[in-house]
N, C-alpha and C positions, 0 to 999 in steps of 0.2 A: 489572252485566255488565264486565269489563274489555275483552273485544275477543272478536270471532265465529272461535269452534274450528269449529264445525260449521253447516250450514245445512241448515234443515229442510224436506222437501220430500214431500209426499203422496203416495204411491204409487200408493193405490188406498184409495177408501171406499166400495164398495156390494158387500162381503162380504154374502151373504144370510144365515149365520148367523152364530153367535158364534165367536171364533177363540180355539180352545185353545192352540195351540202353533204355534211359527212358525218357517223354517226357510229357509236362502237357500243355491241349489245352481249356480255360477257366474251368471248373469245373470237367474234365475228365483228368485220365489219359492214357496215348498213352505207352504201354511196348513194345520192340522190342525185341523178345525170340531166343533164341539159333536155334531152328527148324524152322526161318526163317517168322514166323507169327509176327503177330502183333496186339497186345491184348488193347481191348480201356476198362477201366474199369472208372463206375459212383459212385455215392453214393446209397446207398440203401434208398429208397426213401419210404420204405413200413412201415419205423418204427413211428409209431403215436406222440412219444413223441416229433421228433425231430422240431428243431424251424426251422422257413424259415431263410435263409441265407442273410445276411445284402449284397449281393454281387453276382448275378447269376454268374459271370465271373472268381469266384476264388473258390482255392480249399477247402472244408470242411472239420474241424475236424469231420469225422463221418468214419465209414467202409465203403469201398470200394467193388462192385461188378462189375463182369466181365458181361460185356454190346453185346461185340461184338468181332470176332475174325476175322482177314483177315488173311485166310492161305496165305502161297507163297509170302508175301509183299516182301520180298526179298530172291535171291537163297543162297548167304551168309549172316552169322551172320552180324547185323548191327554194326557197330562201335561208330555210336554218331546221333543222332535225334536233329533236332532244328526248332521251331515254328516260324514263322516269321508271326507275326501279321499284321505287317502292309500291307501284300500284300496277307494275309490268304492261306498259302502257308505252304506246312512242308517239310525241308530241310533232308535228310538222305543221309548218308554215309555207303557203304558197297562196294561191287566193283566197285560200281560208286557212281558218286551225282545225285541223281534223286529228282525232283521238284513233288509234290502232291497236289492239289486242297481240301483244308480243305472246309467242313467238309467232301464231299464222299470221299475224297482218290482218287480223278481220278490224274494219272498220265499225268503230261502236259509237263515235259521236263526231258530229260536225258543227262548227258554231258558223251558222252563216252571219250572224251580227260581224264577223271577224274579216268579212270580205276587205279588202284591200289594207288590210294590217300589214304594216311593214317592221312592227318589233312587239317583244312579248316577254314576260318573266314570270316564270312559275316559284310560289312560294311551295314546297314539298311537304313542310311540318303542318302545315292549315290545307292544305289543299287548294290554294287560291290560285287563278290567273287572272294575270292585266298586260293587257296589251291597246296598242294603240293605232289609230287608222285615222291621218288625216288630222284634226285637231280634237278629238277626241280620246278620252282614256277609259276603257272598260273595264271592269272587274267580273270575273265570274268564279262561282266555288263548285268544287266537283261535290255530288250528292252521294256520292258512294258506290253507285251501280255505273250505271251507261251514260248517265246523262249530266250535265252542266248549268246549274243556276242562275242566270244576271243576277247580280248584287248591287253595283252602283255603275253608274256612267257619268264621265264630268268634261266638261270643257278645259280646254288647254289656251295658251296664246298662241302658238305655234305648231308645227308637224315635229313629233317626237323621234330622234335620232338614235336614240340610245335609252334604256330603263331595267330598272333593279328592284325588286324589294327591300327595305331598309325597316325592319322590324314589322308595326303596322302601318309603315307609311310606302309610298313610293317616291323614288331619287328619279327624277325624269331628266335627261339631256335633251333640251330643244336646239333648236336653230343655232342663238348664240350664249346661252344661260344655262344652267342648272339650278332647278329647283326641287323641293319637297312637295309631295301632295300628300295632303293629310286625308286617307282614305274615310273618317267619319266625315265632315263635313265639306270634302272636296277643296279646304282653304290651301292655296300654295304659298309659299316663302320660297324667296329666292334663296341661292346659295352665293355664286359668284357666276362671273362672265365666262365663257368657253371661249375656246381657241378662235382666231380670227379665219387659221387656215384649215387644221385636221376638225374633222366633226368632234362633236362631242361622245365621250367615252366613259360609262357606267362599269364599274366591274366590283361585285361583292367580296368580302373578305370572310372567311369561315368566321370570325368573331363578330359579324353581324357589323362590322362597320365598311366601310365606302373608300373606294381609290378613283376619284375625277380626273379624266384626261383634259390636259390645258396643253396643247398643242406636245412639246415631247415630255411636259413635266405631270408626273403622277401626283394629286394632292389627297391626302388623307384626311377624311372626314367619320362626323360619329352619325347615328342613324337622324340624327335632327339636323345635319348640314355643318355642324360647328367643326371649325378647325380642333384636329387633336395636337400637331405638333409642328415643330416649324421645320423639321428634314422633311425633304421630297423626293422622290422617286426621278431620278433623270434620264430618260432615254437619251438613243443618239437621233433619235429622229421622232416624230409622232406615231405611234403603232397605230395598227389596225385593228386588233385583238390582244387580248392580255388576258392571261388564263392563271391564277395562283394553286399552287401546287408545293406545300410546306416543305422546306423552308425559301421555296423560291417562286419571284415571279418572271413569270416567261410573256413575251411578248412578241407578237408576230409583225412583221415587217415584210414588204414586199422581195426582198431579195436573201434573208437571212432570221432567224431566231435568237432572240437576246434572254440570256438569262441572268436573273440578280437577284442578290441575296435581299430577303426582308429583313433583316438586320440593318441597324442605323452605320454606316452611311450608305446602305443599300448598292455595296459594291456590285460590278460588272463580274459577275463567273462564269460563263461561257456565251461563245458564238456560234451559233450554226449555221453553216451558209445553206440556204434552197433557194433558188431563185424560182421566182413566180409563185411561190406559195400563197394561197389563197384561204384556207381555212385551219385553223388553231381550234383543237377541243382536249379538254380533258379525259382520258379513261382511270379503269381502276387504281391501274399499276404504273401506268406511262402517257405520254401525250401523243396526238397523233397530228399530222403537219399532211393538209391536202393541198396537191399541187393541179393544174391543170387536167392531168392526166393518170397522174402516180400519187401513191401514199407513203409517208415515211414514219414511221415511231419512232419515239425519242423514248429511250428507256432508262429508267435510272440505274446511275452507277452505286453497287451496294455501297450503303453508307461506311462500313469499315474500310471500303477503298478509298472514297472520298475522305476518309478521317487523314488516313495517311497520306495521300498526298498533297492536305492543308499542312499538316505537320511537318512534310519535309520540304513544304514550300513557304514555311514562317508562317503561314496564316492561322495563328492558332485560337484567335477567340472563334473562326468560321469553323475550327475544327471540335474548340469546347461545345459550341451551340450545335453540331451536326451528334454529338455525344448524348445530347438529350434527348434526340429522336428515335437513336436505340429500341426497340422492343424491350418492355419491362422482364422478358422471360430472361433476358441478356443482362439484368443486371450486374451480375459480378465481372463482365466482360466491359459493359459499359464505366464501372468503377476502377475497373484497371487501366482503361483506354484514356479516360478521363485525368487521372494520376499521372499518367508517363506524359501527357500532352502538360500539365501544370506544370512539371519539374523540367520540360524543357524551355516552354515559355517563361517561367522562373529564371531559367539560365541566362536565355536570352537577353531578357531583360536587365540581369545583373550584370551582364557584359557591356550592354549599353548604358548604363549608369540609370537606369530607374529600378532602385533598390527596394524602396516602397513597395513598388506594385509587386515587384520580384518574390516580395518576401508575403505577398496575398496569395500569389499561385502555389509557394511552398506551405503556405497553408491548408491552400482546397486541396491541396495533394495528399494530404495526410501522411507526408513522410516524417519517417523519424529525424528528430529533433538532430541527432548527431549529424545524419546528412548534410542540415543547414551550417550545421556549426564546423562542418568541415570547410566549408568558405573561407574562415575565421582562422588560420594557423596562430593566429598572434595570442589566441583566448586558450588557456589552460583549462582543461577536462580533466575531471578525477576517471580514476580507471573504470571499467565496467564490466562486467560479466553476460549483460544481458545480450543476447543474439538480435542482429537485427533482421528486419521481417522482408523477405528479397521477393517476397511477390507483389509487393507496394511498388515495385519498379521494373515488374515483370514484361510490360510492354513496351519497354524502352530500347527502340533501334540504334540509340549511342552506345556506346561502351560505358558500363558501370562507372568504372574508374576514371574515365576521361569524364563522366558528367561530373562526378563526386569533387574532384579536383579541377575541371576542366576551369571554373569561374575562379577558385581559388588561386589559378594560377595568377590572377590579378593581385589578391593578396600579397601573395609570394613577391610577386614583383614590385610591388608598392613599398614593401620593406627593404628591398636592396636599392628602390629607386631613390628614396627620399635624400639620403646623403649626396647624392650625384647632384639631385637638384637642389638642394640647398648650398652646394657650393657654387653651382652655375647660373641659376636660375631662382632667385627670391619668389618672382610671382608663381613659377611652375610649382614650387615649394607649398604656396599657400591654396593651390589647388588643389595640389595633392591630401591636404589635409582636411579640406571642405572635404572633395569626394570620401575618405576615409572617415571622416565624422558621420555623414550621409548613410556610410553602411552600416556602422555601429547604430546608429537611430533608428534604420529599419529592424535591423535585429532586435533591436529591444521591445519593440512594436510586436513582432514575431513572436518573441519568448512572452511575453503576456498577454498574449492571448490564446497562447499554448499552455499557459500555466496553470489555470483555473482548474481543468479537465486533468490534467497529471498531478497537482499536488493533491485533488480530490481525492484520484485511487491511491496514492501512497497513503492519504490518510485513512482513507476506508479500510487499505490492506492491514494498517497497527492497529487499528481498532479491533479488527477481526481478530488477529493475533491476540492482542489482550484480554478480547471474549476468552476465547480459546484457553488460553492459559489458564483464567479464571475458572473454569471449570475442570482443571485438570485435563485438556487434551494430549494423548499420548503421541499424536504427529506434531504438535510444536514442540513438547520436549525433545523429540529427537531430532530436531533440526539444529543446525549450528549456527550459534547466534553470536553476533557482536554488538558492545556497547556505542552509540553514536546519536548524538545530538541531545543528549539529556533526555529523546524520549524513551528510552528504555530498551530493549534490545530487539534488533535490527536483522534479522538474517541476512547474509551477506548476497542468496540470491534472491532477494527483493525486488524484482526489475522494475516495478513501480517508483519503489525511494530510490533505485540509481536513477533510475530518468528524472526525477525529481530533484535528484541533487547535482545532476549534469546542469541541468536547466535553469537551476539557483544560482548555482556558480558560475555558469555563464553570462546569466544577467547580471549578476554582480558587475563583474567586470566591466561587461560594457557600459554600464549606468555610471562609472569610477572613468572610463578611458574618455568619455563625452563630458566630465565634468557634474556628473548629477548625483555628489554625494549623498545630498540628502536625500534624493528617492533611495541612493543604496542602504541609509540607514534606516529609511521606514521598511524596506523592505526586508532588513533584518531583526526589525522591533515586530514582525507579526508572525506567523508559524510559516519555518523556512526548511530547509535542508541544505543549504549551502556547505560544500566541503571546507573543512576546518584548517587542515593543513595549508590549501591553495588558497584559501581567501587570505588566511592569517598574513600570510609571506606578502601576499599581493597590499593588503591594508599596513602592512609595518613601512612596504618599500615606500608608500605612496602618502604615508603620515596622515592616516585615517584613522585618526585615535577615537572618534566619538563611535564610528563603523567598529573596529577592532572590540572596544567594549560591548558592543549590542551583540557581535558575534560570539564573545566569551560568554557572555549571559545566557543567550539563547540554549548554548550548548553546555551550561552547568558548568563553564569551567569559571568559578568564581575567584578562587586563588589567583592565578595566571589575571584575571582581570583588575582584581583589587593590586596586585603588585605594579598593574600598568598604570593604576590610578594614583598609588602613590608615587611612582617615579614623575608621573605629570605634577603632581602638586607638588614636589621638589623643584624639579624645573621652572615651576610657575615662580617659585618664590627667590629662586635663585637669579634670573633673568626676566624683572620687573617690565623691561621693554615693550616683550610679548607679551601684549594686553589682551588678546586674543584666549591664550594659553590660560591667563590667570582668572579668566572671566568663565571660561567652560569647566577648568579642572582648578577647583580651589579645595581645601579642607571636609566643606558640606556635600562636595560630590562622591566624598567616601561612605559620607553618614546615610545621605540618600540609596547608595548601592546596597548597604547595609540592610535597610529596613526589611525588606520584605524575606532575607535570609535568618531573619531572628528565630521563627518559628522550628526552621530545617536544619541549622547549619549553627547553633550558639556559640559552640567552640571557635569556628572561626570569625566571629562576628566579634566575641572578646579580642581573639589574637589582633585583626585590625582594628580594633577599635580605641587601642592603646595607640596607634600612630596618630588618631588627631584629636587625643583625650586632653593633651594639654592647649591646643591649639581651639579648640570647641570642645569647652567641658559639657556646658550646660546642657548641648545640641547633643555630646557625645552620652550622658546620663539620660537623658530623653529618652534617647535610642534604646537604654537598656529600658526602661519602666515600660513605654510603649510597645516593644517586641514581645513583651510577657516572659523575659527570660529568667529562670528560676532565679530568687533576689541571692540565695547562698550561694550561688554557684558563681555569679557577677561580682558578690563580696570577697569571696575565697580568692576570684583571679585576681582583683583590685589589691587588695591585701600583699599579694604576692609579686606584681610586677607595678603597681601603680599606688602604694601606703598614703601621698597624698591625698588621692583623690576619694579615697574610701569612706573617710565622714560626708564629704558634698554628694555622693551617692546615697547612703544613707538618710541624709538628712530629706533630699527632694522623694525619696522613695515612701519615708514617713510622713511628709506633707501630703503626698496621694492619697495615701490610704493607712490607716496604721494597722489593721488587719493584714494587709498584704506582707508585712514585715512581721519574722518570727521574734520568739523573746531572744532567742540567742545574738540573733542580730540589732536587735534594741541593746541588750547587755553587750555589744561592745560598739555600737557609735555612743552608749555613755562613755565607757573605757575609751575609746578615741580621745572624746571631749576632758575625760578627765587629766589624761596623759599631756594633752598640750595645755592645760590650767597647771597641771604642777611643775610643768615646764617652765613658765610664766612666773608661778611663784617662787621655783629658784632662782629665778634670775635677780628678780627685785628684792629678794630676802637676802641673796649675796651682796649685793649693794644696799641692804639696809634701806630699801624704801618699798617696804613691801606695807600695805594698809589693808585692814581688813573690808572695809569699805568699798576699796576699787574695786573696777567690774572691767576686765576685757570683754571683747564680742563672744569671743569661745567660751568663759566663764556666764557668761549671760546667756547664751545657749545650753550650758551643763545644767544650769539652776533650772530651766524654762524645763530640760528634758526630764528632769528628774521629777520635778513635780507632776508634769504630761502624762506620761507613760509610764507604764506596769509592768513592762517584761526582762525590767534587767534583776542582777542580785545584788541587792542591797548588802549583804556580809559584804562579800569580798570587795565592792567599792570602800567599803567605811575602814577595810583595815591598810587600804592606800593612802588616806588622809593622814596630812601631817597633824602631829599633837596638839600644836600650836597654831594652827591656821586654818581657814578655810571652814568656820564652824556653821556658815550658812548651809553648805552642802552636807555637812555631817545631822544637821537638825533635820532634813529632809529625809536623810537615811534613815534617820531614828523613826523618825515618824513613819516612812513605811514598814517598817519591823515591830511598830506597835509600841516603841518606847517613849510614850507620849510626855511622861515626866523628864525622861533628860530631854528632849526636845525642847522643851518650855524652858530646863535650866539654860542651856545653849542661847536660846534668845533672851533670856531674860540677863543674864550672868555673866553671858562671852559677848555678846553681841551689843548687850544694853540695849534693845529694841522693842519695847514692849506693844510698839502696834505688832510688828513679826508675830510675835507670840500671841498675838489674840487674833490677828489672821488664821495662823494657825487652829487655834480654836476652832475660828470658824469654819474651816475645812473639813475637821474631823467632824465636828456637830452636823453641818450639812449633809457629810456622807453616811452617817449613821440614822438622820432621821426617818430617811426611805426606808430602815430595816427593820429597827426597834424604835419602839414606843416613847414619844419624846420625854417621856419623866425621866428616864434614864441615860438620854444621850447629852443634859448636859452637866455631867459630871467632871467632862474635859475640863471646863471654865473652872471648876473648882480644886481641880489639880493645879491652875494656875494660881487660883488663889491663893491656896496653899504654900504656894513658892516663894509667894511676894510676902506671905506671915513668918516664914522660917528662912529667911536667905542663908543665913550663916550654916545650919543644919544641911541643908539643899546644896550650897556650895563644898562642905566637907564632903559629902558621901558621893559628891558629881564625878571628880577626877579619879576616884576609885572603882566607882559602878562602870565606867565609861571603861578605863584600864581591863576588867575583870571580863567586859562584853566583847571586846577587842582581840585581847587573847588567851580566848578559851577556844580552841578549835573544834571542839566537841559539841560546842553550844548547838541548840538545834534551832535555827534562826530561819523563821520564813521569808522565803522572796516578800517585795513590796507588792503592798496590793493584798495579802494573805487576812484572812478575818480573826487568826488563832491569836490568842494570849497569852504574854509572854511575862511570867511572875518575875521580878528580880528575885534574889536570895540574901540571906542576910538580912543584917539592918538592927541597929537597936531600939530598947523600946523605947527611948525618945523621942525616938524620929519613926516611932511607928505608924503614925497618924497619917506623914506624909508618903511612905510607902505603900500603906495601905490605899493611900487615895491611888494609888498604881492599878490596885486589886480591883478597886471599884469601878474604876474610869468606863465601864460601859454598861454590867451588871446589877448593880446597888439601884434600889426605888425607892428604899425605905428612908426616913428621915432621920435617923439614928445615925450619927459620922462615925462610930465605934468609940469616938472619945469623951471622957469625963471633962466634967467643968475643969477639974484639977490638972488635968494632963494641959489644958489651956492655956491655964492659969503659969504652968510651969515654961511652957514653952515659950509665952510673952515675957516672963521674967528673964529669960537668958538672955533672947535675943530682940528685948522691946526696943532697944534703940535702934535696929536695924531694919525695924519692919520697914517694908515698903507701902504705906499708908494710902499715898496718894495714887499710888498705882491700883492697890485693891478698891479705894473706892470709884475711882473711874471703871474699872473694869463689871461693879456692881451696878452704876450707872446706867452704862452702855449696853448691857447684857442680862440686865434685869429679868428679862423674860424668859430668859433660857436657862437661870440657877434656880435650884430648889432654896426656895428663900430659908426655910428652917436652919439646913445644912449651913449656910453660910453665915448665917449668925452664929450659929456655935463655932464657928472656925475663929471669928472676929474677936479680938482681944477689948476685954472688959471695959478697959477705960475711952473706947470708941465713943464719941460722941452722937448724940441721934442727930442734933443738926447734918452734920455731915452724911449720915444714911438716908436723909429725906428723896435724896434722886432717885433712890434703891426703891426705900420703903413706901413711898409716896405712888408710885406706878402699882406697885406690887399689891399693895393692899387695896387699891383700887380695884385692879383685874381680881383679886378674892372676894372683893364685896360682891361685884358686880357677879361673879360666878358663882356665889352662895345665892343671891336672888333669882339669878335664873334658875336655879338646881330649885328653892323652892318653888318656883312656879310651874316647872316641869313635877315637882312632887305632889302638889295639889291640883293640876290636872289629872295625873294619873288616881289620885284618890277617886279623882268625880268620876270619871269615868270608868272606875270598880264598881262604884255605889247604883251609876246606873246599869250596867253590866246584871247586878244584883235585883234591880226592881223589877227588870226585865224576866229575869228568871222566877220573881213570883208569880209575876201575873201569868205568864205562860201555865205554871202550876195551879192555878185558881180556875182552870178553863173546869167545865161542868156538863156531863154528857147524860141526858134524858132516855132511858129506854122504856119503850111504851108496849104494849100487847102491839103490837102494828110494826116494831122496827125488824128490819127486815138485813138479812146478809147478803152484801153485793158480790158475793162470790158465789153461792151456792142458790140465792134468792130464796131461803127458806127464814121462818120466825125466828129472831135469835130467844125468846123466850126466856128461860131461867139458864141459859148455857154463858160458858164462860166466853168473853168478846175481846175484842182487840179495834183501836179508833186510830185511823189513819191521821198525819199531821196535818191534816185538812180542821180535823173535829168534826167531819161530817160523815165521813165514810165509815159503816161500822160492817163488821164482818166476825164470824164464828174463829175463835181463835185455833180450832183444828184446821176451818179453812185456809186460812192463813198461813199456819204452818206446811200444810200438803202445798201452797202454791209457793211457799218459799223454797220446798226441797226440788218441786220440780222446773223451775228458774234453775235449781242448782244445777241439777242434771242433765238441763236443755245445755247448760253452759259446758258443761263436760264434754259433752259429745262433740261439740263445735270445736273443741281444742282438740279432741282426738282427731277428728278431720284434716283439721289443719296440717 
């Protein structure tokens, strides 16, 4: 016997005649005796020590005495009786089926057709009765009054030994097999054969399913006769009667009563020895067993007592099943009992090596995770101020300290046992490691299942504090807080987050101890509450650098992470044999780590980017650019710590977007280029290898920058140039200062590059053509023409003007790109035309160049042999459409041959003639249009209006007569002038009133 589910108590033992049938009605016992009488027994209320029953309608655990005898209740011995509580009727089966009104036992109906019936079944839900006699099955329906109405009558192959309703159908146990009878059409379907020795037995379950007996085996089937499961109830022998009272199935045998659980595998719970037991029925709160002349009551042991017995004997599953049967009003008690049983069961399983099952029960017990973690002393936990909840362990009969460390004794012993095993028996050590691994794997699953709810609570608590802080709640401001995990301020007494820290710290350790470093890394990448100090120490000891970096990252310990990364990169460089380290921790890893920090901590990014600037210059500068770090900040930092990379950064910055780089940075970039070019010039000049037409990569960059960008200061750059070199750079700078004559002089006389001079003029022309009229934008070509025509005077004044321009500290010189005009000072009368060209470079639009023919002649005479006539003619032929022809012809010397001017004058005259013709056509068209308008005007003025005696005013409908009149533009509508004036005034008044309303 596992435990006592029922207590046996003898209710009576003095029945004078043999008991053929028994039933209970409330607290009464109804005995059908062999002499046809019905004896009614009740409790003996004379006993003064009897306590009042808790239920007046239930059998009592007291001796019963005879209260009443109904003689002649039946003519023949009763086969069975059943109380129909919902209808307050007593159904009896003897020679027929009779119904008696309770409690006075008045006979209200007798079904005569049931004469000879041997078995019946009552469907209380629908009020249907079925019974079997010989080879017939009849169905009757209670009509709600005193009578029964026959519904169906079916034939069956053989005599029915047992029957029961199963939904709308009936399950029949005939002599050799079980069948399902369809009550709609009478169809029979075979289930399986019954036993050869024991008679068939059909038992209905509360769920509507059936147990069919086959010898000593009970088979479960559904309402259609289909097998439900492979498991079977195995009795010690074939039972005569089976009664279901959850959670047990009770079987009656001639010498005993067996009680089995309805849970798989249907174990035997209790055996009650009762000799010559003949009848077994279920009462409201108990079971009743009738012998020949005595009656025993089987009263259920209270569930709480049964649970304690089962727990003490180690039958935890049965104890948990009984806990679910506790009444709803005892929900707190049930939860406490279930929790304590789960805990004890978990310890039992843990000690027997079923670690995962043990953790499932720890999980079901809702025990605090610190309680489970106490089983693992090797796992280091952070200190906590949270108070454990002892009420969850309130029902433990075992000592709490013994429970919390009882199983952990296994872990304690394991730690000391391993060295001994390793020395003596390798196989035993292997088994130990396997067992230790299994315990940790079970712990991991337990923590992962608990983690969601705990982390959710911790997150919700943090969110609530953030909201309260945002609204300025005084309560939160008074709480003592500490900085932790990079998640803001967390109060020390935050129980949810302390529990989350314990869980995540333990989970990370368990994952690392079981070799699941990748899973530990994933844990750290997500939201976690790992204790930094403990986890840092563990990760360092285990060389789990990737996880350690993630720990630093999620706790905003970026400086520590970057230091570690730099150390790992250096180790990878020094030890090339460690391929894994080199692959994981290369300089690019530092850059990837720095990317998210650009917006939050740019100074930290700049500090640690210097470590990889030399090895990964492009990626590092792209980091600065993509991270939106202020360019001025990056430039100043690079200038101080890495000057060699400053120019590279500014180059890429400018290439991405010129607008993102300020004028100061543009100027600084050009200064860097110029410094490198000057250094390169000094080296070549010292070796006397300098060539003005030599271009290094940096010089090409300098020239490109000088031409393309406009944010630098040309004056400052001009002062740094050597006097006898870098003329092309000087020319560009002078052009930026609007010193076009000087710039062109450099191209012509120093560089001897007319093509560059022409290209310069083209740039100036194209930049001005969109701002001023085209006629005035071609004067830059006239300036170049004058330089070609007066080379000696231009050269003579060039060096002096350059010297004055560079040495004048107070000269107001605009930055490149300024549209202001800068006039040169001084100058003699003979070169007035050349210097005057500077003043007319943009504004003059007249054809008079300001020079007389005598001046041109004088200039020609002085430098006639040096005039660059070929260049002049080439310029005129190539840019004839951009040069004022009249001014150009005045500048040319008189001895210039017209034949040489054909490439210039030909297209120019052709264009002029074409323009003249076009303008003549336009003039003629406009004159014609003017004549047409005048003709139309004359026609309109010729209109005639005839006023007769019948002419009427369209406004007042009176005759015009000799009054002053007005005519509308259509020439037909006539009105009095007075009427017209009044109508106009009315319209004006109406319009004014509408405006006032608005």
